C-alpha positions in Angstrom: -10.2 -25.6 -10.7 -8.0 -27.6 -13.4 -5.9 -25.4 -15.9 -8.2 -24.1 -18.6 -7.1 -23.9 -22.1 -7.2 -20.0 -21.7 -5.0 -20.0 -18.7 -2.5 -22.6 -20.5 -2.4 -20.0 -23.3 -1.8 -17.0 -21.0 0.7 -19.3 -19.6 2.6 -20.2 -22.8 2.3 -16.9 -24.2 3.2 -14.4 -21.5 5.7 -11.9 -22.2 9.1 -11.6 -19.8 7.1 -9.7 -17.6 3.9 -10.7 -17.9 2.7 -7.6 -19.1 -0.8 -8.7 -20.6 -4.2 -8.7 -20.1 -5.5 -5.1 -19.4 -2.0 -3.8 -18.9 -1.5 -4.3 -22.6 -4.2 -2.1 -23.9 -3.7 0.4 -21.1 -7.2 -0.4 -19.6 -5.6 -1.0 -16.3 -3.2 1.7 -16.4 -6.3 4.2 -16.8 -8.1 2.7 -14.0 -5.1 2.3 -11.7 -4.5 5.7 -12.1 -7.8 7.4 -11.4 -9.1 5.5 -9.0 -6.5 2.9 -7.1 -3.1 5.0 -6.7 -4.5 8.2 -6.0 -1.8 9.5 -3.5 -4.0 11.4 -1.5 -5.2 8.0 -0.1 -2.0 6.7 0.4 -1.7 5.0 3.9 0.0 6.6 6.4 1.6 3.5 8.1 3.1 2.4 4.5 4.8 5.7 4.0 6.2 5.6 7.4 7.4 2.1 7.2 9.0 2.8 3.6 10.5 6.3 3.9 11.6 5.3 7.8 13.3 2.2 6.2 15.2 3.9 3.7 16.4 6.5 5.9 17.2 4.1 8.8 19.5 2.3 6.3 21.3 5.7 4.8 19.6 5.1 1.4 19.4 7.9 -1.0 19.4 6.6 -4.5 16.6 4.4 -5.4 15.9 2.2 -8.3 12.1 1.8 -8.6 11.9 -1.4 -11.1 7.9 -1.4 -11.3 7.2 2.1 -11.0 3.7 1.9 -12.8 2.2 5.4 -12.9 4.9 6.5 -10.8 3.1 6.9 -7.2 5.8 5.4 -5.2 8.2 7.2 -6.8 6.6 10.5 -6.5 6.1 9.9 -2.9 10.1 9.4 -2.6 10.8 12.2 -4.8 8.7 14.7 -2.3 10.5 13.1 0.5 14.0 13.7 -0.9 15.3 10.6 -2.4 17.1 10.5 -5.9 14.9 8.0 -7.8 15.4 6.3 -11.1 12.0 4.8 -12.2 11.3 1.8 -14.5 8.6 0.0 -16.1 8.0 -2.5 -18.8 4.4 -1.2 -19.7 4.6 2.1 -21.9 1.0 2.7 -21.1 1.7 2.8 -17.5 4.8 5.2 -17.9 2.9 7.7 -19.9 1.4 8.8 -16.7 4.5 9.0 -14.5 6.0 10.9 -17.6 2.9 13.4 -17.5 3.5 14.0 -13.7 7.3 14.8 -14.4 6.5 17.2 -17.1 3.8 19.1 -14.7 6.2 19.5 -11.7 9.3 19.9 -13.9 10.0 23.1 -12.1 10.7 21.4 -9.2 14.2 20.3 -9.0 13.8 16.7 -7.9 11.2 16.3 -10.4 13.0 17.8 -13.0 16.3 15.4 -12.2 13.8 11.9 -12.3 15.1 9.6 -14.4 12.1 7.2 -16.1 13.1 4.8 -18.6 11.1 1.6 -20.3 13.2 -1.4 -19.3 12.6 -5.0 -19.1 13.5 -7.2 -15.7 15.2 -9.8 -17.8 17.7 -7.4 -19.6 17.9 -5.2 -17.1 21.6 -4.8 -17.3 21.6 -3.9 -20.9 18.4 -1.4 -21.0 19.7 0.7 -17.9 23.5 -0.2 -18.4 24.4 3.7 -18.2 22.5 4.5 -15.0 23.7 1.5 -12.7 26.8 3.1 -12.0 28.1 1.7 -8.8 24.7 0.5 -7.7 21.5 1.9 -5.8 21.0 2.3 -2.1 17.7 0.4 -2.8 16.2 -1.6 -5.4 12.5 -1.7 -4.7 10.0 -3.8 -6.3 6.5 -3.3 -4.7 2.8 -3.7 -5.3 3.0 -7.3 -6.1 4.3 -6.5 -9.1 6.9 -9.5 -9.4 4.2 -11.9 -9.5 3.4 -11.0 -13.3 6.4 -13.1 -14.2 5.0 -16.0 -15.1 6.5 -19.4 -15.4 6.3 -20.1 -18.8 9.0 -22.5 -19.0 8.1 -24.4 -15.7 11.5 -24.1 -14.1 11.4 -20.6 -12.8 14.1 -19.6 -15.0 13.0 -16.1 -15.8 12.2 -15.2 -12.2 15.6 -16.4 -11.3 16.9 -14.0 -14.0 15.1 -11.0 -12.8 15.8 -11.6 -9.2 19.6 -11.7 -10.2 19.3 -8.8 -12.4 17.7 -6.7 -9.1 20.9 -8.0 -7.0 23.3 -6.8 -9.5 21.8 -3.1 -9.3 22.0 -3.2 -5.6 25.4 -1.9 -4.5 27.5 -3.4 -1.6 25.5 -3.0 1.7 22.5 -2.0 -0.2 19.0 -3.3 -0.1 16.4 -5.1 -2.2 12.8 -4.4 -1.1 10.3 -6.7 -2.8 6.6 -7.9 -1.8 4.1 -10.4 -2.8 0.6 -11.2 -2.1 -0.2 -13.8 0.7 -0.6 -16.5 -2.1 -0.6 -19.1 0.6 -4.0 -17.6 1.9 -5.5 -17.4 -1.6 -4.7 -20.8 -2.6 -6.2 -22.0 0.9 -9.2 -19.9 0.6 -9.5 -19.3 -3.1 -10.0 -15.3 -2.4 -7.8 -12.5 -2.5 -8.8 -9.8 0.0 -10.2 -6.4 -1.1 -8.3 -4.4 1.1 -4.9 -3.2 0.6 -2.3 -2.0 2.8 -0.8 0.4 0.2 -4.4 2.6 -0.5 -7.3 3.5 1.1 -9.5 2.6 -1.7 -13.1 3.5 -1.7 -13.5 2.4 -5.5 -12.3 -1.0 -5.3 -15.7 -3.1 -4.7 -14.5 -6.7 -5.2 -12.0 -9.0 -6.7 -12.9 -12.3 -7.9 -10.1 -15.0 -7.9 -9.4 -17.8 -10.0 -6.9 -20.6 -8.9 -5.8 -22.6 -11.7 -4.0 -25.7 -11.3 -2.0 -28.2 -13.3 -1.6 -31.6 -12.0 -3.1 -30.2 -8.8 -0.4 -27.9 -8.4 -1.1 -23.8 -8.4 0.3 -22.3 -11.4 -1.7 -19.2 -12.1 -3.6 -16.9 -10.3 -6.4 -14.7 -12.1 -8.0 -11.9 -10.3 -10.9 -10.0 -11.6 -10.8 -6.2 -10.5 -14.4 -4.6 -10.1 -14.0 -0.9 -9.5 -16.8 1.9 -9.1 -16.6 4.6 -11.4 -19.1 6.8 -9.9 -19.7 7.3 -6.1 -23.3 7.9 -6.9 -23.9 5.0 -9.3 -22.8 1.7 -7.7 -23.9 0.3 -11.0 -21.4 1.8 -13.1 -18.1 -0.3 -12.9 -15.2 -1.1 -14.6 -13.5 -4.5 -14.8 -10.1 -5.8 -15.5 -8.0 -8.8 -15.1 -4.4 -9.5 -14.3 -2.7 -13.1 -14.0 -0.1 -13.7 -11.5 2.5 -16.5 -10.5 1.3 -18.0 -6.8 4.6 -17.3 -4.8 4.2 -19.0 -1.7 6.0 -17.5 1.2 8.4 -20.6 1.7 9.4 -20.9 -1.9 9.7 -17.0 -2.7 12.2 -16.9 0.1 14.2 -19.8 -1.2 14.1 -18.0 -4.5 15.5 -14.8 -3.2 18.0 -16.6 -1.0 19.7 -18.3 -3.9 20.9 -14.7 -5.1 21.9 -13.5 -1.7 24.3 -15.0 0.5 23.1 -17.0 3.7 25.0 -14.4 6.2 23.3 -11.6 4.4 20.1 -10.0 6.0 16.6 -11.3 5.0 13.6 -9.8 7.1 10.4 -10.5 6.3 7.1 -8.4 7.4 3.7 -9.0 7.0 1.5 -5.9 6.0 4.4 -3.5 7.3 4.7 -5.5 10.5 6.4 -8.5 12.2 5.0 -11.5 11.4 4.4 -12.7 15.0 1.7 -9.6 15.3 -0.4 -10.7 12.0 -1.9 -14.2 11.5 -2.9 -13.6 7.7 -1.4 -10.3 6.0 -2.4 -9.5 2.7 1.3 -9.1 1.7 4.6 -10.2 2.5 7.6 -7.8 2.2 11.2 -9.1 1.9 14.0 -7.2 2.8 17.4 -8.1 1.9 21.0 -6.3 2.3 23.8 -7.0 0.2 27.0 -7.9 1.5 29.5 -4.8 1.8 
């Protein structure tokens, strides 16, 4: 569909990280924490992929730049990693802070650093925490797509990627993902099944592809979540907006900040691309030159 007045307003007025819609009022955080990011429903293949990758590359100190309610950070803390967690949404961070307080008697959680920070001012927001850099900076869960192209030239997206790169120590990694927007644009629908979580509560996702002059510029996803297993009619819904990163253009965006000789591997749902035809997510792994 063509870009509507409301979609254009969202695009023009979106804050730097696109933290808006039900992120702003905490509705998404409440539902996400209760029904989508239940750590007990973490998919084992995701945990094995992430933890295995970090250990194979000798990573110990991790910067989770899109920690949300803290679910990935908690998993890494439990696996023995040192974690600094940031997010621009104080509504999301309150759940991470609550977890840290509840588990404060465990040393990894007592040492857990949680800060509110903006990707566009990351160097200033966490200047005292960067030190010599992190072994890995990770931005997972389709989080980066919340940076909308409000100026029409992707300047904010480029700035955010550059800031991530500056936080990676020489030889360290950037791990970042995005939904398969090529598929969503072609077929007009985002899949409900998620590679990260075994979620039985998420019933459907209604997808809108907004175009301007025939070019996709905005994806709006309406999530419909069941609040009660016994009553399917009792549902909660919330809306999130995303920038439609295609695989080719996002790869180019990343390579602008990492030299050609640096490693750039791409996975589809934690598998090599030749093993899966239509992955739900693409995961990019880049290594900074030593």
